[in-house]
PDB file with one MODEL, atoms N, CA, C and O in Angstrom:
MODEL        1
ATOM      1  N   MET A   1       0.888  -1.425  -0.171  1.00  0.00           N
ATOM      2  CA  MET A   1       0.148  -0.111  -0.101  1.00  0.00           C
ATOM      3  C   MET A   1       0.673   1.412   0.046  1.00  0.00           C
ATOM      4  O   MET A   1       0.098   2.468  -0.216  1.00  0.00           O
ATOM      5  N   HIS A   2       2.172   1.116   0.638  1.00  0.00           N
ATOM      6  CA  HIS A   2       3.100   2.271   0.523  1.00  0.00           C
ATOM      7  C   HIS A   2       3.568   3.122  -0.567  1.00  0.00           C
ATOM      8  O   HIS A   2       3.889   4.299  -0.728  1.00  0.00           O
ATOM      9  N   TYR A   3       3.428   1.481  -1.607  1.00  0.00           N
ATOM     10  CA  TYR A   3       3.748   2.418  -3.060  1.00  0.00           C
ATOM     11  C   TYR A   3       2.968   2.852  -4.049  1.00  0.00           C
ATOM     12  O   TYR A   3       3.270   3.639  -4.946  1.00  0.00           O
ATOM     13  N   LEU A   4       1.995   2.333  -3.862  1.00  0.00           N
ATOM     14  CA  LEU A   4       0.480   2.812  -4.124  1.00  0.00           C
ATOM     15  C   LEU A   4       0.475   4.263  -3.312  1.00  0.00           C
ATOM     16  O   LEU A   4       0.447   5.297  -3.978  1.00  0.00           O
ATOM     17  N   GLU A   5       0.497   4.308  -2.174  1.00  0.00           N
ATOM     18  CA  GLU A   5       0.154   5.681  -1.646  1.00  0.00           C
ATOM     19  C   GLU A   5       1.717   6.909  -2.975  1.00  0.00           C
ATOM     20  O   GLU A   5       1.521   7.645  -3.943  1.00  0.00           O
ATOM     21  N   SER A   6       2.615   6.624  -2.475  1.00  0.00           N
ATOM     22  CA  SER A   6       3.361   7.064  -3.292  1.00  0.00           C
ATOM     23  C   SER A   6       3.147   7.551  -5.235  1.00  0.00           C
ATOM     24  O   SER A   6       3.419   8.515  -5.950  1.00  0.00           O
ATOM     25  N   ILE A   7       2.675   6.548  -5.343  1.00  0.00           N
ATOM     26  CA  ILE A   7       2.582   6.496  -6.737  1.00  0.00           C
ATOM     27  C   ILE A   7       1.119   8.164  -6.537  1.00  0.00           C
ATOM     28  O   ILE A   7       1.197   9.392  -6.555  1.00  0.00           O
ATOM     29  N   PHE A   8       0.804   7.872  -6.490  1.00  0.00           N
ATOM     30  CA  PHE A   8      -0.691   8.519  -6.275  1.00  0.00           C
ATOM     31  C   PHE A   8       0.064  10.219  -5.860  1.00  0.00           C
ATOM     32  O   PHE A   8       0.070  11.199  -6.605  1.00  0.00           O
ATOM     33  N   LYS A   9       0.551  10.138  -4.674  1.00  0.00           N
ATOM     34  CA  LYS A   9       1.203  11.504  -4.721  1.00  0.00           C
ATOM     35  C   LYS A   9       2.594  11.979  -5.733  1.00  0.00           C
ATOM     36  O   LYS A   9       3.034  13.124  -5.836  1.00  0.00           O
ATOM     37  N   VAL A  10       3.004  11.003  -6.275  1.00  0.00           N
ATOM     38  CA  VAL A  10       3.879  11.490  -7.707  1.00  0.00           C
ATOM     39  C   VAL A  10       2.685  11.876  -8.930  1.00  0.00           C
ATOM     40  O   VAL A  10       2.993  12.735  -9.755  1.00  0.00           O
ATOM     41  N   LEU A  11       2.256  11.668  -8.956  1.00  0.00           N
ATOM     42  CA  LEU A  11       0.935  11.838 -10.171  1.00  0.00           C
ATOM     43  C   LEU A  11       0.580  12.757 -10.251  1.00  0.00           C
ATOM     44  O   LEU A  11       0.725  13.392 -11.295  1.00  0.00           O
ATOM     45  N   VAL A  12      -0.254  13.415  -8.843  1.00  0.00           N
ATOM     46  CA  VAL A  12      -1.150  14.246  -8.482  1.00  0.00           C
ATOM     47  C   VAL A  12       0.246  15.541  -8.535  1.00  0.00           C
ATOM     48  O   VAL A  12      -0.025  16.684  -8.901  1.00  0.00           O
ATOM     49  N   VAL A  13       1.102  15.309  -8.290  1.00  0.00           N
ATOM     50  CA  VAL A  13       2.103  16.778  -8.674  1.00  0.00           C
ATOM     51  C   VAL A  13       2.537  17.009  -9.941  1.00  0.00           C
ATOM     52  O   VAL A  13       2.752  18.003 -10.635  1.00  0.00           O
ATOM     53  N   GLY A  14       2.641  15.256 -10.117  1.00  0.00           N
ATOM     54  CA  GLY A  14       2.476  15.806 -11.871  1.00  0.00           C
ATOM     55  C   GLY A  14       1.564  16.005 -12.711  1.00  0.00           C
ATOM     56  O   GLY A  14       1.790  15.855 -13.912  1.00  0.00           O
ATOM     57  N   LEU A  15       0.313  16.395 -12.229  1.00  0.00           N
ATOM     58  CA  LEU A  15      -0.862  16.597 -13.246  1.00  0.00           C
ATOM     59  C   LEU A  15      -0.626  17.965 -12.846  1.00  0.00           C
ATOM     60  O   LEU A  15      -0.463  18.813 -13.723  1.00  0.00           O
ATOM     61  N   LEU A  16      -0.584  18.308 -11.499  1.00  0.00           N
ATOM     62  CA  LEU A  16      -0.245  19.897 -11.426  1.00  0.00           C
ATOM     63  C   LEU A  16       0.581  20.490 -11.999  1.00  0.00           C
ATOM     64  O   LEU A  16       0.419  21.445 -12.759  1.00  0.00           O
ATOM     65  N   LEU A  17       1.760  19.867 -11.621  1.00  0.00           N
ATOM     66  CA  LEU A  17       3.210  20.571 -12.316  1.00  0.00           C
ATOM     67  C   LEU A  17       2.618  20.805 -14.107  1.00  0.00           C
ATOM     68  O   LEU A  17       2.271  21.798 -14.747  1.00  0.00           O
ATOM     69  N   GLY A  18       2.725  19.477 -14.396  1.00  0.00           N
ATOM     70  CA  GLY A  18       2.659  19.090 -15.395  1.00  0.00           C
ATOM     71  C   GLY A  18       1.730  20.324 -16.962  1.00  0.00           C
ATOM     72  O   GLY A  18       2.054  21.120 -17.843  1.00  0.00           O
ATOM     73  N   ALA A  19       0.602  19.720 -16.418  1.00  0.00           N
ATOM     74  CA  ALA A  19      -0.608  20.785 -16.636  1.00  0.00           C
ATOM     75  C   ALA A  19      -0.624  21.758 -15.742  1.00  0.00           C
ATOM     76  O   ALA A  19      -0.090  22.816 -16.076  1.00  0.00           O
ATOM     77  N   GLY A  20      -0.973  21.695 -14.967  1.00  0.00           N
ATOM     78  CA  GLY A  20      -1.637  23.420 -14.190  1.00  0.00           C
ATOM     79  C   GLY A  20      -0.872  24.172 -15.012  1.00  0.00           C
ATOM     80  O   GLY A  20      -1.288  24.654 -16.066  1.00  0.00           O
ATOM     81  N   LEU A  21       0.643  24.350 -14.425  1.00  0.00           N
ATOM     82  CA  LEU A  21       1.129  25.576 -14.397  1.00  0.00           C
ATOM     83  C   LEU A  21       1.396  26.189 -15.822  1.00  0.00           C
ATOM     84  O   LEU A  21       1.870  27.319 -15.938  1.00  0.00           O
ATOM     85  N   PRO A  22       1.087  25.435 -16.853  1.00  0.00           N
ATOM     86  CA  PRO A  22       0.932  26.218 -18.448  1.00  0.00           C
ATOM     87  C   PRO A  22      -0.631  26.255 -18.558  1.00  0.00           C
ATOM     88  O   PRO A  22      -1.135  26.921 -19.462  1.00  0.00           O
ATOM     89  N   ALA A  23      -1.317  25.652 -17.787  1.00  0.00           N
ATOM     90  CA  ALA A  23      -3.007  26.486 -17.936  1.00  0.00           C
ATOM     91  C   ALA A  23      -3.326  28.113 -17.147  1.00  0.00           C
ATOM     92  O   ALA A  23      -4.130  29.033 -17.295  1.00  0.00           O
ATOM     93  N   LEU A  24      -2.191  27.795 -16.281  1.00  0.00           N
ATOM     94  CA  LEU A  24      -2.373  28.832 -15.490  1.00  0.00           C
ATOM     95  C   LEU A  24      -1.796  30.224 -16.509  1.00  0.00           C
ATOM     96  O   LEU A  24      -2.617  31.052 -16.903  1.00  0.00           O
ATOM     97  N   PHE A  25      -0.249  30.352 -16.874  1.00  0.00           N
ATOM     98  CA  PHE A  25       0.073  30.367 -18.038  1.00  0.00           C
ATOM     99  C   PHE A  25      -0.473  31.524 -18.896  1.00  0.00           C
ATOM    100  O   PHE A  25      -0.218  32.684 -19.220  1.00  0.00           O
ATOM    101  N   ALA A  26      -1.544  30.347 -19.110  1.00  0.00           N
ATOM    102  CA  ALA A  26      -2.401  30.754 -20.658  1.00  0.00           C
ATOM    103  C   ALA A  26      -3.113  31.049 -19.987  1.00  0.00           C
ATOM    104  O   ALA A  26      -3.657  31.612 -20.937  1.00  0.00           O
ATOM    105  N   THR A  27      -3.945  31.331 -18.931  1.00  0.00           N
ATOM    106  CA  THR A  27      -4.988  32.424 -18.684  1.00  0.00           C
ATOM    107  C   THR A  27      -3.683  33.634 -18.113  1.00  0.00           C
ATOM    108  O   THR A  27      -4.010  34.807 -17.931  1.00  0.00           O
ATOM    109  N   GLY A  28      -3.012  33.419 -18.004  1.00  0.00           N
ATOM    110  CA  GLY A  28      -2.629  34.802 -17.838  1.00  0.00           C
ATOM    111  C   GLY A  28      -2.279  35.618 -18.740  1.00  0.00           C
ATOM    112  O   GLY A  28      -2.483  36.824 -18.597  1.00  0.00           O
ATOM    113  N   MET A  29      -1.579  35.017 -20.032  1.00  0.00           N
ATOM    114  CA  MET A  29      -1.590  35.568 -21.037  1.00  0.00           C
ATOM    115  C   MET A  29      -2.927  35.838 -21.805  1.00  0.00           C
ATOM    116  O   MET A  29      -2.784  36.375 -22.903  1.00  0.00           O
ATOM    117  N   LEU A  30      -3.947  35.609 -21.485  1.00  0.00           N
ATOM    118  CA  LEU A  30      -5.356  35.289 -22.025  1.00  0.00           C
ATOM    119  C   LEU A  30      -5.684  36.689 -21.424  1.00  0.00           C
ATOM    120  O   LEU A  30      -5.767  37.679 -22.151  1.00  0.00           O
ATOM    121  N   ALA A  31      -5.877  36.746 -20.001  1.00  0.00           N
ATOM    122  CA  ALA A  31      -5.968  37.583 -19.099  1.00  0.00           C
ATOM    123  C   ALA A  31      -5.354  38.882 -19.251  1.00  0.00           C
ATOM    124  O   ALA A  31      -6.098  39.852 -19.105  1.00  0.00           O
ATOM    125  N   TYR A  32      -4.050  39.095 -19.535  1.00  0.00           N
ATOM    126  CA  TYR A  32      -3.440  40.444 -19.694  1.00  0.00           C
ATOM    127  C   TYR A  32      -3.123  40.394 -21.102  1.00  0.00           C
ATOM    128  O   TYR A  32      -1.908  40.497 -21.267  1.00  0.00           O
ATOM    129  N   SER A  33      -3.910  40.246 -22.405  1.00  0.00           N
ATOM    130  CA  SER A  33      -4.342  40.632 -23.508  1.00  0.00           C
ATOM    131  C   SER A  33      -5.779  41.470 -23.524  1.00  0.00           C
ATOM    132  O   SER A  33      -5.885  42.592 -24.019  1.00  0.00           O
ATOM    133  N   PHE A  34      -6.691  40.855 -22.997  1.00  0.00           N
ATOM    134  CA  PHE A  34      -7.630  41.335 -22.543  1.00  0.00           C
ATOM    135  C   PHE A  34      -8.055  42.593 -22.435  1.00  0.00           C
ATOM    136  O   PHE A  34      -8.843  43.281 -23.084  1.00  0.00           O
ATOM    137  N   GLY A  35      -6.900  42.890 -20.809  1.00  0.00           N
ATOM    138  CA  GLY A  35      -6.512  43.693 -19.861  1.00  0.00           C
ATOM    139  C   GLY A  35      -6.506  44.625 -21.037  1.00  0.00           C
ATOM    140  O   GLY A  35      -7.581  45.150 -21.325  1.00  0.00           O
ATOM    141  N   ALA A  36      -5.330  44.934 -21.833  1.00  0.00           N
ATOM    142  CA  ALA A  36      -4.410  45.562 -22.488  1.00  0.00           C
ATOM    143  C   ALA A  36      -5.184  46.406 -23.519  1.00  0.00           C
ATOM    144  O   ALA A  36      -4.759  47.197 -24.361  1.00  0.00           O
ATOM    145  N   GLY A  37      -6.834  45.896 -23.124  1.00  0.00           N
ATOM    146  CA  GLY A  37      -7.397  46.465 -24.843  1.00  0.00           C
ATOM    147  C   GLY A  37      -6.987  46.760 -26.383  1.00  0.00           C
ATOM    148  O   GLY A  37      -5.856  46.584 -26.837  1.00  0.00           O
ATOM    149  N   GLY A  38      -7.877  47.142 -26.959  1.00  0.00           N
ATOM    150  CA  GLY A  38      -6.883  47.575 -27.980  1.00  0.00           C
ATOM    151  C   GLY A  38      -7.976  47.260 -28.662  1.00  0.00           C
ATOM    152  O   GLY A  38      -9.093  47.109 -28.168  1.00  0.00           O
ATOM    153  N   GLU A  39      -7.514  47.091 -30.481  1.00  0.00           N
ATOM    154  CA  GLU A  39      -7.906  47.105 -32.110  1.00  0.00           C
ATOM    155  C   GLU A  39      -8.530  45.024 -32.074  1.00  0.00           C
ATOM    156  O   GLU A  39      -7.984  44.141 -31.412  1.00  0.00           O
ATOM    157  N   GLU A  40      -9.338  44.915 -32.691  1.00  0.00           N
ATOM    158  CA  GLU A  40      -9.270  43.429 -32.871  1.00  0.00           C
ATOM    159  C   GLU A  40      -9.434  43.797 -35.109  1.00  0.00           C
ATOM    160  O   GLU A  40      -9.743  44.672 -35.918  1.00  0.00           O
ATOM    161  N   ALA A  41      -8.853  42.081 -34.999  1.00  0.00           N
ATOM    162  CA  ALA A  41      -9.355  41.890 -36.164  1.00  0.00           C
ATOM    163  C   ALA A  41     -10.027  42.773 -37.591  1.00  0.00           C
ATOM    164  O   ALA A  41      -9.607  43.310 -38.615  1.00  0.00           O
ATOM    165  N   ASP A  42     -11.140  42.554 -36.997  1.00  0.00           N
ATOM    166  CA  ASP A  42     -13.057  43.334 -37.635  1.00  0.00           C
ATOM    167  C   ASP A  42     -12.807  45.052 -36.999  1.00  0.00           C
ATOM    168  O   ASP A  42     -13.848  45.507 -36.524  1.00  0.00           O
ATOM    169  N   HIS A  43     -12.063  45.642 -36.962  1.00  0.00           N
ATOM    170  CA  HIS A  43     -12.045  47.056 -36.049  1.00  0.00           C
ATOM    171  C   HIS A  43     -13.070  47.229 -35.649  1.00  0.00           C
ATOM    172  O   HIS A  43     -14.022  47.887 -36.068  1.00  0.00           O
ATOM    173  N   VAL A  44     -12.826  46.279 -34.301  1.00  0.00           N
ATOM    174  CA  VAL A  44     -13.943  46.705 -33.524  1.00  0.00           C
ATOM    175  C   VAL A  44     -12.602  47.163 -31.890  1.00  0.00           C
ATOM    176  O   VAL A  44     -11.843  46.291 -31.468  1.00  0.00           O
ATOM    177  N   ILE A  45     -12.629  48.593 -31.282  1.00  0.00           N
ATOM    178  CA  ILE A  45     -11.958  49.070 -30.092  1.00  0.00           C
ATOM    179  C   ILE A  45     -12.398  48.202 -28.749  1.00  0.00           C
ATOM    180  O   ILE A  45     -13.609  48.067 -28.570  1.00  0.00           O
ATOM    181  N   HIS A  46     -11.590  47.675 -27.908  1.00  0.00           N
ATOM    182  CA  HIS A  46     -11.970  47.248 -27.195  1.00  0.00           C
ATOM    183  C   HIS A  46     -11.079  48.478 -25.642  1.00  0.00           C
ATOM    184  O   HIS A  46      -9.856  48.413 -25.517  1.00  0.00           O
ATOM    185  N   LYS A  47     -11.719  49.210 -24.906  1.00  0.00           N
ATOM    186  CA  LYS A  47     -11.210  50.126 -23.948  1.00  0.00           C
ATOM    187  C   LYS A  47     -10.338  48.947 -22.894  1.00  0.00           C
ATOM    188  O   LYS A  47     -10.625  47.764 -22.711  1.00  0.00           O
ATOM    189  N   PRO A  48      -9.230  49.729 -22.324  1.00  0.00           N
ATOM    190  CA  PRO A  48      -8.184  49.058 -21.334  1.00  0.00           C
ATOM    191  C   PRO A  48      -9.372  48.259 -19.880  1.00  0.00           C
ATOM    192  O   PRO A  48     -10.512  48.543 -19.513  1.00  0.00           O
ATOM    193  N   ASN A  49      -8.365  47.211 -19.423  1.00  0.00           N
ATOM    194  CA  ASN A  49      -9.121  46.710 -18.098  1.00  0.00           C
ATOM    195  C   ASN A  49      -7.827  46.342 -17.511  1.00  0.00           C
ATOM    196  O   ASN A  49      -7.065  45.439 -17.857  1.00  0.00           O
ATOM    197  N   PRO A  50      -7.688  47.370 -16.369  1.00  0.00           N
ATOM    198  CA  PRO A  50      -6.831  47.143 -15.326  1.00  0.00           C
ATOM    199  C   PRO A  50      -6.866  46.130 -14.431  1.00  0.00           C
ATOM    200  O   PRO A  50      -5.729  45.973 -13.985  1.00  0.00           O
ATOM    201  N   PRO A  51      -7.725  45.281 -13.904  1.00  0.00           N
ATOM    202  CA  PRO A  51      -8.112  44.794 -12.765  1.00  0.00           C
ATOM    203  C   PRO A  51      -7.632  42.944 -14.082  1.00  0.00           C
ATOM    204  O   PRO A  51      -7.161  41.978 -13.482  1.00  0.00           O
ATOM    205  N   LEU A  52      -7.768  42.867 -15.049  1.00  0.00           N
ATOM    206  CA  LEU A  52      -7.532  42.063 -16.410  1.00  0.00           C
ATOM    207  C   LEU A  52      -6.023  42.288 -16.567  1.00  0.00           C
ATOM    208  O   LEU A  52      -5.444  41.229 -16.324  1.00  0.00           O
ATOM    209  N   LYS A  53      -5.229  43.208 -16.861  1.00  0.00           N
ATOM    210  CA  LYS A  53      -4.244  42.828 -17.076  1.00  0.00           C
ATOM    211  C   LYS A  53      -3.162  42.918 -15.799  1.00  0.00           C
ATOM    212  O   LYS A  53      -1.948  42.750 -15.922  1.00  0.00           O
ATOM    213  N   TYR A  54      -3.765  43.178 -14.718  1.00  0.00           N
ATOM    214  CA  TYR A  54      -3.046  43.136 -12.968  1.00  0.00           C
ATOM    215  C   TYR A  54      -2.875  41.042 -13.232  1.00  0.00           C
ATOM    216  O   TYR A  54      -1.923  40.299 -13.474  1.00  0.00           O
ATOM    217  N   LEU A  55      -4.198  40.855 -13.033  1.00  0.00           N
ATOM    218  CA  LEU A  55      -4.523  39.442 -12.925  1.00  0.00           C
ATOM    219  C   LEU A  55      -3.178  38.864 -14.108  1.00  0.00           C
ATOM    220  O   LEU A  55      -2.257  38.052 -14.019  1.00  0.00           O
ATOM    221  N   GLY A  56      -3.378  39.226 -14.529  1.00  0.00           N
ATOM    222  CA  GLY A  56      -1.966  38.317 -16.242  1.00  0.00           C
ATOM    223  C   GLY A  56      -0.712  38.645 -15.338  1.00  0.00           C
ATOM    224  O   GLY A  56      -0.018  37.857 -14.697  1.00  0.00           O
ATOM    225  N   ILE A  57      -0.626  39.765 -15.435  1.00  0.00           N
ATOM    226  CA  ILE A  57       0.760  39.559 -14.350  1.00  0.00           C
ATOM    227  C   ILE A  57       1.121  38.909 -13.318  1.00  0.00           C
ATOM    228  O   ILE A  57       2.198  38.324 -13.211  1.00  0.00           O
ATOM    229  N   PHE A  58      -0.171  38.989 -12.080  1.00  0.00           N
ATOM    230  CA  PHE A  58       0.017  38.349 -11.463  1.00  0.00           C
ATOM    231  C   PHE A  58       0.123  36.255 -11.103  1.00  0.00           C
ATOM    232  O   PHE A  58       0.419  35.371 -10.299  1.00  0.00           O
ATOM    233  N   LEU A  59      -0.493  36.654 -12.722  1.00  0.00           N
ATOM    234  CA  LEU A  59      -0.046  34.747 -12.837  1.00  0.00           C
ATOM    235  C   LEU A  59       0.875  34.565 -13.326  1.00  0.00           C
ATOM    236  O   LEU A  59       1.400  33.477 -13.088  1.00  0.00           O
ATOM    237  N   PHE A  60       1.553  35.483 -14.241  1.00  0.00           N
ATOM    238  CA  PHE A  60       2.682  35.582 -14.671  1.00  0.00           C
ATOM    239  C   PHE A  60       3.644  35.035 -13.603  1.00  0.00           C
ATOM    240  O   PHE A  60       3.998  33.858 -13.541  1.00  0.00           O
ATOM    241  N   LEU A  61       4.065  36.113 -12.689  1.00  0.00           N
ATOM    242  CA  LEU A  61       4.767  36.178 -11.797  1.00  0.00           C
ATOM    243  C   LEU A  61       4.871  34.939 -10.806  1.00  0.00           C
ATOM    244  O   LEU A  61       5.839  34.535 -10.162  1.00  0.00           O
ATOM    245  N   PHE A  62       3.071  34.284 -10.918  1.00  0.00           N
ATOM    246  CA  PHE A  62       2.923  33.075  -9.477  1.00  0.00           C
ATOM    247  C   PHE A  62       4.064  32.219 -10.310  1.00  0.00           C
ATOM    248  O   PHE A  62       5.100  31.875  -9.741  1.00  0.00           O
ATOM    249  N   VAL A  63       3.746  31.819 -12.033  1.00  0.00           N
ATOM    250  CA  VAL A  63       4.343  30.295 -12.659  1.00  0.00           C
ATOM    251  C   VAL A  63       5.630  30.802 -12.408  1.00  0.00           C
ATOM    252  O   VAL A  63       6.201  29.916 -11.774  1.00  0.00           O
ATOM    253  N   ALA A  64       6.680  32.112 -12.624  1.00  0.00           N
ATOM    254  CA  ALA A  64       7.989  31.516 -12.574  1.00  0.00           C
ATOM    255  C   ALA A  64       8.448  31.430 -11.157  1.00  0.00           C
ATOM    256  O   ALA A  64       9.457  30.798 -10.842  1.00  0.00           O
ATOM    257  N   PHE A  65       7.484  32.252 -10.069  1.00  0.00           N
ATOM    258  CA  PHE A  65       7.862  31.964  -8.420  1.00  0.00           C
ATOM    259  C   PHE A  65       8.230  30.413  -8.708  1.00  0.00           C
ATOM    260  O   PHE A  65       9.370  29.949  -8.681  1.00  0.00           O
ATOM    261  N   VAL A  66       6.820  29.573  -9.042  1.00  0.00           N
ATOM    262  CA  VAL A  66       6.877  28.395  -9.222  1.00  0.00           C
ATOM    263  C   VAL A  66       8.143  27.145  -9.410  1.00  0.00           C
ATOM    264  O   VAL A  66       8.536  26.156  -8.790  1.00  0.00           O
ATOM    265  N   ILE A  67       8.607  28.178 -11.159  1.00  0.00           N
ATOM    266  CA  ILE A  67       9.617  27.667 -11.380  1.00  0.00           C
ATOM    267  C   ILE A  67      10.565  27.759 -11.099  1.00  0.00           C
ATOM    268  O   ILE A  67      11.295  26.865 -11.527  1.00  0.00           O
ATOM    269  N   VAL A  68      11.329  28.997 -10.093  1.00  0.00           N
ATOM    270  CA  VAL A  68      12.753  29.257  -9.694  1.00  0.00           C
ATOM    271  C   VAL A  68      12.209  28.451  -8.660  1.00  0.00           C
ATOM    272  O   VAL A  68      12.725  27.432  -9.120  1.00  0.00           O
ATOM    273  N   THR A  69      11.749  28.130  -7.891  1.00  0.00           N
ATOM    274  CA  THR A  69      11.980  27.381  -6.035  1.00  0.00           C
ATOM    275  C   THR A  69      12.001  25.881  -6.684  1.00  0.00           C
ATOM    276  O   THR A  69      12.709  25.067  -6.092  1.00  0.00           O
ATOM    277  N   ALA A  70      11.186  25.366  -8.019  1.00  0.00           N
ATOM    278  CA  ALA A  70      11.419  24.383  -8.221  1.00  0.00           C
ATOM    279  C   ALA A  70      12.865  23.627  -8.201  1.00  0.00           C
ATOM    280  O   ALA A  70      13.297  22.626  -7.628  1.00  0.00           O
ATOM    281  N   VAL A  71      13.399  24.584  -9.097  1.00  0.00           N
ATOM    282  CA  VAL A  71      15.102  24.974  -9.101  1.00  0.00           C
ATOM    283  C   VAL A  71      15.439  24.711  -7.966  1.00  0.00           C
ATOM    284  O   VAL A  71      15.642  23.678  -7.327  1.00  0.00           O
ATOM    285  N   ALA A  72      15.481  25.908  -7.756  1.00  0.00           N
ATOM    286  CA  ALA A  72      16.583  26.107  -6.184  1.00  0.00           C
ATOM    287  C   ALA A  72      16.345  24.595  -5.284  1.00  0.00           C
ATOM    288  O   ALA A  72      17.344  24.163  -4.709  1.00  0.00           O
ATOM    289  N   TRP A  73      14.982  23.765  -5.159  1.00  0.00           N
ATOM    290  CA  TRP A  73      14.676  22.727  -4.369  1.00  0.00           C
ATOM    291  C   TRP A  73      15.292  21.662  -5.119  1.00  0.00           C
ATOM    292  O   TRP A  73      15.886  20.886  -4.371  1.00  0.00           O
ATOM    293  N   ILE A  74      15.372  21.282  -6.637  1.00  0.00           N
ATOM    294  CA  ILE A  74      16.072  20.505  -6.963  1.00  0.00           C
ATOM    295  C   ILE A  74      17.196  20.386  -6.402  1.00  0.00           C
ATOM    296  O   ILE A  74      17.498  19.364  -5.787  1.00  0.00           O
ATOM    297  N   THR A  75      18.347  21.877  -6.580  1.00  0.00           N
ATOM    298  CA  THR A  75      19.803  22.327  -6.591  1.00  0.00           C
ATOM    299  C   THR A  75      20.351  22.336  -5.258  1.00  0.00           C
ATOM    300  O   THR A  75      21.560  22.235  -5.048  1.00  0.00           O
ATOM    301  N   ARG A  76      19.102  22.507  -3.956  1.00  0.00           N
ATOM    302  CA  ARG A  76      19.380  22.655  -3.052  1.00  0.00           C
ATOM    303  C   ARG A  76      20.792  22.056  -2.317  1.00  0.00           C
ATOM    304  O   ARG A  76      21.527  22.835  -1.710  1.00  0.00           O
ATOM    305  N   ALA A  77      21.062  20.827  -2.405  1.00  0.00           N
ATOM    306  CA  ALA A  77      21.930  20.264  -1.556  1.00  0.00           C
ATOM    307  C   ALA A  77      23.589  20.487  -2.732  1.00  0.00           C
ATOM    308  O   ALA A  77      24.704  20.424  -2.216  1.00  0.00           O
ATOM    309  N   THR A  78      23.418  20.717  -4.171  1.00  0.00           N
ATOM    310  CA  THR A  78      24.291  21.358  -4.997  1.00  0.00           C
ATOM    311  C   THR A  78      24.367  23.013  -4.451  1.00  0.00           C
ATOM    312  O   THR A  78      25.508  23.455  -4.579  1.00  0.00           O
ATOM    313  N   ILE A  79      23.817  23.570  -4.127  1.00  0.00           N
ATOM    314  CA  ILE A  79      24.310  25.036  -3.946  1.00  0.00           C
ATOM    315  C   ILE A  79      24.753  25.268  -2.509  1.00  0.00           C
ATOM    316  O   ILE A  79      25.224  26.311  -2.054  1.00  0.00           O
ATOM    317  N   MET A  80      24.475  23.877  -1.731  1.00  0.00           N
ATOM    318  CA  MET A  80      24.863  23.839   0.114  1.00  0.00           C
ATOM    319  C   MET A  80      26.025  23.459  -0.081  1.00  0.00           C
ATOM    320  O   MET A  80      26.808  24.349   0.250  1.00  0.00           O
ATOM    321  N   HIS A  81      26.405  22.780  -0.370  1.00  0.00           N
ATOM    322  CA  HIS A  81      28.069  22.402  -1.155  1.00  0.00           C
ATOM    323  C   HIS A  81      28.589  23.009  -1.146  1.00  0.00           C
ATOM    324  O   HIS A  81      29.312  23.346  -0.208  1.00  0.00           O
ATOM    325  N   HIS A  82      28.485  23.575  -2.409  1.00  0.00           N
ATOM    326  CA  HIS A  82      29.738  24.885  -2.913  1.00  0.00           C
ATOM    327  C   HIS A  82      29.543  26.341  -1.859  1.00  0.00           C
ATOM    328  O   HIS A  82      30.410  26.748  -1.086  1.00  0.00           O
ATOM    329  N   PHE A  83      28.364  26.879  -2.045  1.00  0.00           N
ATOM    330  CA  PHE A  83      28.055  28.211  -1.016  1.00  0.00           C
ATOM    331  C   PHE A  83      27.938  28.389   0.380  1.00  0.00           C
ATOM    332  O   PHE A  83      28.091  29.308   1.185  1.00  0.00           O
ATOM    333  N   GLY A  84      27.528  26.881   0.395  1.00  0.00           N
ATOM    334  CA  GLY A  84      27.142  26.927   2.172  1.00  0.00           C
ATOM    335  C   GLY A  84      25.936  27.844   2.577  1.00  0.00           C
ATOM    336  O   GLY A  84      25.758  28.196   3.743  1.00  0.00           O
ATOM    337  N   ILE A  85      24.928  28.292   1.293  1.00  0.00           N
ATOM    338  CA  ILE A  85      23.809  28.941   1.423  1.00  0.00           C
ATOM    339  C   ILE A  85      23.106  27.947   1.666  1.00  0.00           C
ATOM    340  O   ILE A  85      23.320  27.034   0.869  1.00  0.00           O
ATOM    341  N   ASP A  86      21.874  27.588   2.914  1.00  0.00           N
ATOM    342  CA  ASP A  86      20.947  26.895   3.068  1.00  0.00           C
ATOM    343  C   ASP A  86      19.888  27.512   2.504  1.00  0.00           C
ATOM    344  O   ASP A  86      19.577  28.379   3.322  1.00  0.00           O
ATOM    345  N   LEU A  87      19.032  27.582   1.436  1.00  0.00           N
ATOM    346  CA  LEU A  87      17.899  27.751   1.017  1.00  0.00           C
ATOM    347  C   LEU A  87      16.813  28.007   1.197  1.00  0.00           C
ATOM    348  O   LEU A  87      16.060  28.925   0.875  1.00  0.00           O
ATOM    349  N   PHE A  88      16.712  26.609   2.071  1.00  0.00           N
ATOM    350  CA  PHE A  88      15.105  26.007   2.494  1.00  0.00           C
ATOM    351  C   PHE A  88      15.614  25.174   4.103  1.00  0.00           C
ATOM    352  O   PHE A  88      15.773  23.959   4.221  1.00  0.00           O
ATOM    353  N   PRO A  89      15.785  26.152   5.153  1.00  0.00           N
ATOM    354  CA  PRO A  89      16.294  26.349   6.794  1.00  0.00           C
ATOM    355  C   PRO A  89      15.116  25.430   7.150  1.00  0.00           C
ATOM    356  O   PRO A  89      15.519  24.424   7.735  1.00  0.00           O
ATOM    357  N   MET A  90      13.659  25.464   6.962  1.00  0.00           N
ATOM    358  CA  MET A  90      12.766  25.025   7.588  1.00  0.00           C
ATOM    359  C   MET A  90      12.374  23.734   7.321  1.00  0.00           C
ATOM    360  O   MET A  90      11.325  23.200   7.681  1.00  0.00           O
ATOM    361  N   PHE A  91      13.438  23.169   6.550  1.00  0.00           N
ATOM    362  CA  PHE A  91      12.921  21.839   6.135  1.00  0.00           C
ATOM    363  C   PHE A  91      14.623  21.131   6.217  1.00  0.00           C
ATOM    364  O   PHE A  91      15.699  21.654   5.925  1.00  0.00           O
ATOM    365  N   PRO A  92      14.297  19.728   6.745  1.00  0.00           N
ATOM    366  CA  PRO A  92      15.283  18.769   7.376  1.00  0.00           C
ATOM    367  C   PRO A  92      16.187  18.393   5.830  1.00  0.00           C
ATOM    368  O   PRO A  92      15.778  18.138   4.697  1.00  0.00           O
ATOM    369  N   LYS A  93      17.402  18.489   6.342  1.00  0.00           N
ATOM    370  CA  LYS A  93      18.234  17.971   5.330  1.00  0.00           C
ATOM    371  C   LYS A  93      18.737  16.115   5.015  1.00  0.00           C
ATOM    372  O   LYS A  93      19.250  15.382   5.862  1.00  0.00           O
ATOM    373  N   LYS A  94      18.522  15.874   4.107  1.00  0.00           N
ATOM    374  CA  LYS A  94      19.000  14.660   3.373  1.00  0.00           C
ATOM    375  C   LYS A  94      19.812  14.350   4.147  1.00  0.00           C
ATOM    376  O   LYS A  94      20.502  13.349   3.953  1.00  0.00           O
TER     377      LYS A  94
ENDMDL
END
């Protein structure tokens, strides 16, 4: 049962990071483009919508934060070894 539980956890994280982050990024692009306003192909002019633009920026920053944190988590032992910096002091070392 321990193996199935571990496999399920890996599956959930893979779905969240594998499909969730690109979906959030795409939602951010859509929100940012609708928030910027402008002229459509059929010459309809839309006025800017600042809340949508800020939502798009927030989603971009969130996705970037998750990616940088994941890279730092993966390389934490190397960074600790070479530079002596503990990026995640709240978590135990292995």
